[in-house]
N, C-alpha and C positions, 0 to 999 in steps of 0.2 A: 165228544171224548168221553168215554165211559169211566167212572170212578170205581173204587173198590166196593165190593158187595157189602151191603149194610148188615150189621148184627141185629136181629129182631129184638134181642134183649137189651140193646143198647141203642136207643132211638137217637137220631140226630137232633142236636139242640134247636136247630131251626124248626123242627116239628113239634117241639115241647108243648106249645099252646094247643095242638090238636090231638094230643093223647087223650084216650078215654078218661073222663073224670078230671081233666086238667083244670077246667075253670072252677069245679067244686073244690079241688085242692087249694087253689089260689085263694078262693074266698075263705076257706077255713084258716089258713095261715094269717091272711090279713085281719081276720076277726079276732085273732089272739092279740093283736097289736093295738086294738081299740081305736080311738079317734086319731092316733098318731100315724096310722098306716096310710099311704097313698096308693090306692088300688088302681093301677093303670094297665092291668092285664087285658090285652086285646089283640086281635089281628091287626097289625099295623104295617102299612106300606113303607118301603124303604125311604121314601122321600120325607118321612116323618121320623127318621131314626134319632134326630136330635132331641125329640120329645121324651125318649127313654130316660134320659138323665136331666131333663129340664135344661139342656144346654142353651145359652143365650144365642139368638140369631145374629148377634153383632159382637164386634170385638170387645174384650174386657180385659183391663190390665190386672194381672194376678201374680202371686207366687205360690209355689207348692212344694211339698215334700212328701215322702212316703217311706214306709218300712215294712218288711215282711215280719209277721208275728207267728211264733211257733206253738203257742198254746193260749187258751182263754180260761184260766182258772180264776178263782175269786180275786187273787192278788192283782194280776194285770187289769181285770175289769174295774176294781176298785180305783186303781191308779188312773185309768182312762176317765172314769167319771170325775175324779178329783181335779184332773187337768182340764176337762172340757164341760163338765156339768154346771148346774146352778151355782152361782157365786164365784166361779172360776175367772170371770172376765176374759175368756178364751176369745181372741179377736178373729181367727179364722172363720170364714163363712160356712165352711163345710168340713166336717171331720167324719170320714167314713171308715168302717171296718167290714171289708168284704170276705165272705166265706168262699173258699176255693175247694180243691179236692174233686173227688168224683171223676167225671169225664176228663177234666182238666189235667189229671195226673196220668193219664194213659199215653205211653209213647206211641206215635204213629208208626205205620209200616214204613213210610218214607221219612227219613230224618228231617226235622225242621230246626228252627232257631230258638225254640222256646226253652229257656233255661230254668224255669221255676217250678217244675213238677216236683210234687211233694211239699209244696208250700201251703199250709192250711188256711192262713188269713193274711190279708193285705191291708194295712192302714194307710189312709191317704188324707192328707190336710191340704186345704185350699183357701188362701186368703185374697180378697178382692181389694185392690188399691193401686194408685199410681206410684211414681218414684218417691213421693213424699211419705208414704206408708211402708215402703218395701222393707226397710231395715227393721221396723217394729214387727211386721208379719213374719219375716225370716226368723227373728228372735223367738217369737211365740212358737213357730213351727219346730224350731230347734229344741225348745224346752219340751215340746210334746214328744218328739222322737227320743230325746234323752231319757225321758221318764219311762218309756216303754222298752228301752234298750236292753234291760235284763232279760226280756222274753223275746228278743229278736231272733228271727230265723236267719240262717246263713245265706239265704238268697232272697231276692225280691223280684217283682215284675217289671221288666224293662218299660212296659207301657206307661208306668207311673213314675218313672225317673224325671226329675225336674232338670232344668238347665244348670242348677247348682250342684248336680250330682253327675258322676261318671264324666269327669271333664278332661280326662287324658286317657291314651291307650291302655295303660296299665289297669285303670279303674273299669274301663269297659270290658276288658278281658276278664277281670274278676267277676263281674256281673254275669257273663255269658258262660264262663268256664273255659278251660284251656282247649278242649276238644272242639266245642261249638265255634269259639272265636277263630281258631285256626282254620276250621273248614269254611267260615264265612270270609275270612281274610283271603283264602285261596280263590273263592268265588269272585271276591272283589277284584283281585289281580287279573282274573279272566275276563270279567264283564265290565269292569269300571276301573281300569288301571290308572286313570287320571284323577280318581277319587272325587268325581263330580258329586255324587251322592254321599254327603258327609254330614248331614243335619238330620236328626238332632244328635245322635251319639255315634261318633265317627269310628267306623271299623276300617283301619287303614289296609290297603291292598298289600298282600304278603309280598316280601322281597323275592325277586327272581332267583 
């Protein structure tokens, strides 16, 4: 099956590692980070996809939260450092701030379900621990998100929603937006009227 023609000025992300000068660019950016940079740029087979994010190869109990961030001026950066930096006693194992934009903001020719185009940054917090630590970790992640709430974007990436978020149809609809949610609900009614596929974030089949 043949896909749409590629735009030579907009290379597919899967080929990013093969662009002329790509490795040199990667070395330049990692050198700016000094010894804190983890340089894992390489041609990697799909069977090793978990290594991209150092994902554990075994089940791990955790809690997580996320928030879209609309800007990174001095004030939100200072707030983030205060909440997670040295002396903060921040218990989550990972706090990431991912830069988005670029190709991620382009609408495809065929409409899809991605609702977060225009979102410049996504913050993700991840705490490891069993039931005995869950409440403490949830509290710490809530304080982190509340601290950055003044710079929150109006949308977020569904990929990063935790089980503590989007827990009812109204919240899921708000995440996806009315047009996308209604289109997905109509597809659900056509392809999965019994709502078998309802985890993690339930889009209920549209009523007949």
